C-alpha positions in Angstrom: -28.9 -42.0 -1.6 -30.1 -42.1 -5.6 -32.7 -44.2 -4.6 -34.0 -42.1 -1.4 -34.4 -39.0 -3.4 -35.5 -41.1 -6.3 -33.4 -39.7 -8.6 -32.5 -41.1 -11.9 -28.7 -40.4 -13.9 -29.5 -40.7 -17.8 -26.0 -40.4 -20.1 -25.7 -38.5 -23.1 -24.0 -40.0 -26.0 -22.8 -37.5 -29.0 -23.1 -39.3 -32.8 -20.0 -40.8 -33.6 -18.6 -40.3 -29.7 -18.4 -42.2 -26.2 -21.2 -42.0 -23.7 -20.1 -39.4 -21.4 -20.4 -40.8 -18.2 -18.3 -38.1 -16.1 -21.8 -35.5 -16.1 -25.4 -37.6 -15.9 -28.6 -35.6 -16.8 -30.3 -36.2 -13.2 -34.0 -36.1 -13.6 -36.5 -37.0 -10.7 -38.1 -40.9 -11.1 -41.7 -39.3 -11.4 -40.7 -37.1 -14.9 -38.2 -39.6 -16.6 -39.4 -39.8 -20.2 -37.2 -38.9 -23.4 -39.2 -35.5 -23.5 -38.6 -35.0 -20.0 -34.9 -35.6 -21.0 -35.0 -33.5 -24.1 -36.8 -30.1 -22.0 -33.5 -30.6 -19.5 -30.7 -30.6 -21.7 -32.7 -27.5 -24.1 -36.2 -26.6 -24.7 -35.8 -26.4 -28.3 -34.7 -30.2 -28.6 -37.6 -31.7 -28.2 -39.3 -29.1 -31.6 -36.8 -31.0 -33.9 -37.1 -34.4 -32.3 -36.9 -37.2 -34.5 -36.5 -40.3 -32.4 -33.7 -41.1 -29.7 -31.5 -44.4 -29.6 -31.5 -46.1 -26.4 -29.0 -48.0 -24.6 -30.2 -49.3 -21.0 -32.3 -51.7 -19.5 -35.3 -49.6 -20.2 -35.3 -51.2 -23.7 -35.4 -54.8 -25.5 -32.3 -53.9 -27.8 -29.4 -52.8 -27.5 -29.5 -49.6 -29.1 -33.5 -49.6 -29.8 -35.1 -46.5 -31.7 -37.7 -44.9 -29.6 -40.0 -41.7 -29.3 -41.0 -38.9 -27.1 -43.0 -40.9 -24.8 -40.3 -43.6 -23.8 -40.2 -44.3 -19.9 -36.1 -44.6 -19.2 -34.4 -46.0 -16.2 -31.8 -45.1 -14.0 -28.0 -45.3 -15.7 -29.6 -45.2 -19.4 -27.2 -43.8 -22.4 -29.2 -41.7 -24.9 -28.4 -40.0 -28.3 -31.0 -38.0 -29.8 -31.6 -37.5 -33.3 -33.4 -34.5 -35.2 -35.1 -33.5 -37.9 -33.0 -31.8 -40.6 
């Protein structure tokens, strides 16, 4: 079903906690950048964005520090780090 509808599940990970696998952020496969993920959560997060830590098949190292233009894969885990 996920492939047919071209949907991607991205899981959130709050700092110091385990990933939340119960309620993924669902994105359409043509909008799967870290910036799209931030905008799906809340529009102000993109403005305060510093970098993201990503675990999953879209990165080589676990975790890997990425920017807004990084393309996420299905079932990646993302932790957003904001500027102070």
